[in-house]
N, C-alpha and C positions, 0 to 999 in steps of 0.2 A: 462332173464331166462324163459323157457317154463313152463306153468302151467301144473300140473298133470291132466290127464284124469282119472276119478274115476268111478269104477264099484261097484255094490252091488249084491251079490248073493241072488236070491230069494229062490232057493232050492225047488221049488214046481211047478208042472205042472199047478196047478190052477192059480198061479200068472202069469205064462207065457201066458195062455189063456186070463186072465184078461187084461194083458198089450196089447195083440194083439187087443182085442175088444176095449179097450180104445183108442189105436192108430187109428183104423178105425173111431171111433166116433170123435176124435179130428181132424182127417184129413178132415172129412166132415164139421166140424164146422169151420175149418180154411178157407174153401172156402167162408164162409159167413162173418167171422170176419176179414179176410184179415190179419192174423198173429198177432192178438192182445192177444194171449194166455199169461198167467202169470205163472212164475216158483217161485213165492214168497213163496210157501209152500213146496218147495223141502227140503229134510232133510239136516241138517248140517252133513258134512262128514269130517272125520279126517284120515290122512295117512302120510306116510313119503314123504318128498319132493324130487323129482328127476328133472333132467334137460330135460327129454324126456317123451315119452309116458308111459313107464313102468319102471320096476326095472333096475336101472343102479348102479353098485357097487360103493361104496365110497372108493377112494384110500387114505389111511392114510399113507403118507410118513413121517416116524419118524426118529429120530436121534439115537435110541437105548439107551435112557437114562431113568432114573426113572421119568422124568418130561414129557414124551411123552403124547400127548393128540390128540383126534380127536373130531370134532363137527358134530352132526347129527341133521337135521332139520325135524320138524313135522309141517304139515300145516293143517289149518282148512278151509274148503270150505263151504260157506253158501250163500244162495241167497241174503240175506240182507247185505252182506259184513261182518258184525260183529254180534255177539250174545249179549244179555243182561245179560247172566249168564255164569259162567266159565264152561269150559269143562275139565274134568280130565281123565287121562288114565295112564296105566302102560306099560312100555317097559320091556320085559323079553328076556333072551337069547333063541335062537331058532335054534339049530344045524340042524334041518331038513330043514330049509330055506337055509343053506349053502350047504347041500347035493343036494337040488333041483337046486341051482345055478350051482354047479359043473356039474351036469348031463346035463344041458341045453347048455353047452358050446361045441363048435366044434373046435378042439377035446375036449373030456371030460377032465376037470382039477381035481386036488385033493387038494383043500384047506381044512385044518383041523381047526375045531372050537378051538379057543384059550382057554387054560385052565383057569377056573375062578380065579385061584390064580394070573393070570398075568394081570388082569384088574379090574377096578371098574367103576360103572356107577353113574353119578351125581344123588344125592337124591334117590339112590336105584331104579332108573328107574321111579319114580313117577313124572308125568308132569302135569302142570296146564296151560291151555290156557285161559287167563283172557279176560273179555269183551273188545273189541277193538283190540285184537290181532288176527293175522292170521298165523303168523309163530313163532315158539318157538324152540330154539335149546337146546339140552342137551349134556353134555360133557362125553366122555369116557376117562378115565385115564389108561395108559398102564405102566406096569413095563418093559419098553423097554430094560433096561439093563439086563433083565433075559430071554428075548425072543430069541429063536433059529431061526435066520433069514436065516439059510440054508434050512429051511422048508417053505412050503407054508402056511402062517398063515392067517386065516380069522375069522370073527366074525359076526354072524347073530342075528338080533333082531326081535321080533314080538310085535305088539301093542295088548295089552290085556285090557279087562275090561274098555272100554271107557264109561264115564258117561256124558250125554249131547250132544252126537253126535254119528253117526253111523260110524263104521270102514269100510273104503273102501277096498273091498276084493282084488283089484289088487295092493294096495299100503300099505298092512299091514305088510310087512317085509322089512328089510333093511340089506344089506350085506356090511361089511367093509373088505377090503383086506389090510393087513398090509405089507408095504414094508420098507426097510431100506434106509435111505438117509444119506450119509456121510456128515459131516459138511464141507468137502472140495469140494463137488459137486457144479457145477455152470458154468457160462459162463465166460471165461477168455480171456484177450488180450495176444496174444503170439507174441514175437518179438525176434530177435537175428540174429546170423550169423553162417552159416555152411561153414567151410573152407576145401576145397578140396586140397589135397597135390600138384596137378599140375595145376588145373583149377582156383584156387584162391577162394575168398569169394563169398558166395551166401546169401544175406540178405533175411529175411522173416519177415512179419508183417501181422497178421490176428487175427480173433476171433475164438474160438473153445470151445466146451463143454467138461467138465470133468464129467464123470458119475460114479456112485457108483459101486464098486466091493464089498467092505465091509466097516465097519465104518471108517477105516483109509486108505483105498486104493481107488484111482480113476483112470480112464483110458479115453483116447481120442486120436484123430488123431493129435498129437502135436509134432511128431518127425521132428523137424526143418522144412524145406520147402518141405519135401518129402510127407507130408500128411499121414504118417503111424502112427499106434497105438503105444502109449507109456503108460505104467502103472506106477503110482507113489504111493509108500507107505510112509506115513509120520509117522516117529517114535516119541515116547514121547518127545525126546530131539530136535525135529524138523529137524533132519537129514533125508535123503531120501534114498529109495531103488528104482532103476529104472529097468524096464524090457521092452525090445523092443518086439513088436508084431511079427515082421518078421525078426529081426536081433538082435544079442546080442549087448548090449551097456555097456560101462565101464566108470567109473569116471576119469576125467583128473587129473593127479598127481599135487599136490600142490594147487588145487582149490576145492571149496566146492559146494555141492549140499544141499540146505537148504530151509526151509519154514519159513517165517516171519509172525507170527499170527497177529501182529499189523497192517501190511499193506496188508495182504492176498496175499503175493507175494511168488512165487516159483522161486528160482534161480537154474539153471542147467548148469553144465559144464561137458560134457561127450563126448565120441567118439565111433565110430563103425569102423569095418574093421581093425583088428590089423596089417595086412600086410601093408596097406597104409591108416593110420588113417584119418578119416574125423572128424575134431574137431567141436564141436557144443557148442556155448555159447548162452544160452536161458533164457529169463525172461518171466514168466507167472503171470499175475496180474488179480485178480478177478474184473470183470466189475461191 
């Protein structure tokens, strides 16, 4: 994981001039000391942990249940690696941070700050980084069963009131983007036979992804050996509804289309082209 690069706002021309003078002085000294300068007195800095240079949104892919959670990491950077005293801070909702994120995207996006009734923050957002720690995570709990996933849902936080460290100005906000993940989403092994009325059988065997449409519906390029899209909805009784992306599909008479939750297996028996039916018997198993 890449470490954060941290900035501090000086907010004053005086400090800028002072820094420039100090830089010139240190540059001159470096010629004599040959790079022996020390950063041991650099301030301890605290911020959200990202995988890159600046703010990268946290994607919370959840199942739409009352048990949905996301984890957010806070990092402490200090010259001596650790401090001898704890650092405390508070994380608070910050809708302006989400607005800024939206405006910075090309094209501009429109994520809306999640209503406070739809989430809680571990320990009310109060975080302690104890001596010896550099990374601390806090949990956000979502009422996923009440979230409207047809909308773009986001949640921004800001670090407030840090004691024992300085807040890094470029890493003081975190943005969470909430997305729905069906429990049926995943990578599957697809196998079976497509029987043409005159050309005979065409076996197929490959792996493919099924991606979320909504909590109970997934879609992927799994229509036999044709590599076309097929959308599957799993009903509460584990029966299925099939919709072809480019052609209508129909269940075969006397055979079943079902999902087995114990083995994570989807069994399909269907056909297309009612004038000259192409029969497909297909098994899809979660890898």
